[in-house]
C-alpha positions in Angstrom: -17.7 -5.6 -12.1 -20.3 -4.0 -10.2 -22.7 -1.4 -12.0 -23.1 1.9 -10.6 -26.4 3.1 -10.2 -27.0 6.1 -12.9 -28.5 9.4 -11.2 -32.5 9.8 -11.4 -34.3 12.6 -10.9 -35.7 12.5 -7.9 -32.5 9.9 -6.8 -29.4 11.4 -7.6 -26.0 9.7 -6.7 -25.0 10.4 -3.8 -20.5 10.1 -4.3 -18.6 7.5 -2.4 -16.4 10.5 -1.3 -19.0 12.0 0.6 -20.1 9.0 2.6 -16.7 8.1 4.0 -13.5 8.9 4.8 -10.7 9.7 2.1 -8.6 7.1 2.8 -12.0 4.9 3.2 -13.1 5.2 0.1 -9.1 4.8 -1.4 -8.7 1.7 0.4 -12.4 0.6 -1.2 -11.0 0.8 -4.4 -7.9 -1.1 -4.1 -9.2 -3.3 -2.7 -11.7 -3.8 -5.6 -9.2 -3.8 -7.9 -7.3 -5.9 -5.6 -10.0 -8.4 -6.3 -11.5 -8.4 -9.5 -8.3 -7.4 -11.7 -4.7 -7.8 -9.8 -4.9 -10.3 -11.4 -4.7 -10.1 -15.4 -2.0 -7.7 -14.8 1.5 -8.5 -15.7 4.5 -9.0 -13.0 7.4 -7.6 -14.9 5.5 -4.5 -16.1 3.8 -1.4 -14.8 0.2 -0.9 -15.1 -1.7 2.2 -15.5 -5.4 2.8 -14.9 -7.2 5.8 -15.6 -11.1 6.5 -14.7 -12.9 9.0 -15.6 -16.7 8.4 -14.9 -17.6 5.5 -17.6 -13.8 6.3 -19.5 -11.5 3.9 -18.1 -8.1 4.0 -19.7 -5.5 1.1 -19.7 -2.0 1.2 -20.4 0.6 -2.0 -20.2 4.1 -0.6 -19.9 6.8 -2.2 -22.0 8.3 -5.5 -21.7 11.4 -5.3 -19.9 14.3 -6.5 -22.4 15.8 -9.7 -21.8 18.7 -10.8 -24.1 19.1 -13.5 -25.9 20.5 -16.1 -23.7 24.0 -17.4 -25.0 23.8 -20.1 -27.8 25.4 -23.4 -26.3 28.5 -24.5 -28.8 
């Protein structure tokens, strides 16, 4: 993960949304997720990631119900 530069008194961080279009920002974030963490996510359930500043919450949906296979006699 690339660290986010922290603002200083003489050099405030300009939000990315102020430097480009909203769609381009969303695309860049989605691409970063795909490149860096998508391979960690389970394929059989939803993953929700919420980022609020430095607070990051991840929730993984319940595993799908898989009935027991029939026993061979």
